[in-house]
C-alpha positions in Angstrom: 180.5 49.1 18.5 182.8 47.7 20.8 183.0 43.8 21.3 184.5 42.1 24.4 185.2 38.8 22.7 186.5 38.3 19.1 183.5 35.4 19.1 181.1 38.4 19.3 182.9 40.4 16.6 182.7 37.6 14.1 179.2 36.7 14.8 178.4 40.9 14.2 180.3 40.4 11.1 178.2 37.7 9.5 175.0 39.7 9.7 176.4 43.3 9.3 175.4 45.4 6.1 178.2 47.7 6.3 181.9 47.9 6.5 183.5 46.9 9.8 186.0 49.3 10.9 188.4 47.6 13.5 190.5 49.9 15.3 193.6 48.7 17.3 194.5 50.8 20.1 198.5 51.6 20.8 200.6 52.7 23.6 202.1 50.8 26.5 200.7 47.9 28.1 199.4 48.8 31.8 197.9 45.7 33.8 194.6 47.1 35.4 195.9 44.3 38.5 199.1 44.6 40.2 200.8 41.8 41.2 200.9 43.0 45.0 197.2 43.4 44.7 197.1 39.1 44.4 199.5 38.8 47.4 202.3 38.3 45.0 205.4 39.6 46.5 208.5 39.9 44.0 212.0 41.0 45.4 213.2 44.1 44.2 215.9 42.7 42.4 214.0 40.3 40.7 211.4 42.7 39.6 213.5 43.8 36.2 215.3 42.5 34.2 218.4 44.3 32.0 217.1 43.9 28.3 213.7 44.9 26.8 212.1 44.4 23.3 209.5 46.4 21.8 207.6 45.8 18.8 206.4 48.4 16.6 204.1 46.2 14.1 202.8 49.2 12.1 206.6 49.4 11.1 206.4 46.2 10.1 203.5 46.0 7.8 203.3 43.4 4.7 201.8 45.2 1.4 202.0 41.8 -0.7 200.0 38.3 -0.6 197.0 40.2 0.9 193.6 38.7 1.5 191.1 39.9 -1.6 188.9 42.3 -0.7 185.0 41.6 0.1 181.7 43.4 0.7 182.7 43.8 4.5 186.6 43.6 4.4 189.2 45.9 2.9 192.8 45.1 3.8 195.9 47.4 2.8 198.3 45.5 4.7 198.5 42.7 7.0 201.2 42.6 10.3 204.8 40.6 9.2 205.7 37.7 11.1 208.7 38.2 12.9 211.0 35.5 14.4 214.2 35.8 16.7 215.1 35.7 20.3 216.4 39.1 21.4 218.6 40.1 24.5 
């Protein structure tokens, strides 16, 4: 079952009698609407920054201090908090 908002997911979890499985899709973010479609024009030299950063949260999973398992939720890891400035 897919939910369009967190609120609807949380509401479902309260009444669900089974275990809720959360599946997070990966991949490259591709916006459905382009700036040009909205009438916003960006010069070619301003479109790209010479640096970029990529986060791979699967590579930064913390397996310590996990929340206690409940009837509806079992945790084997959680994303580690990352802080920093990259250029």
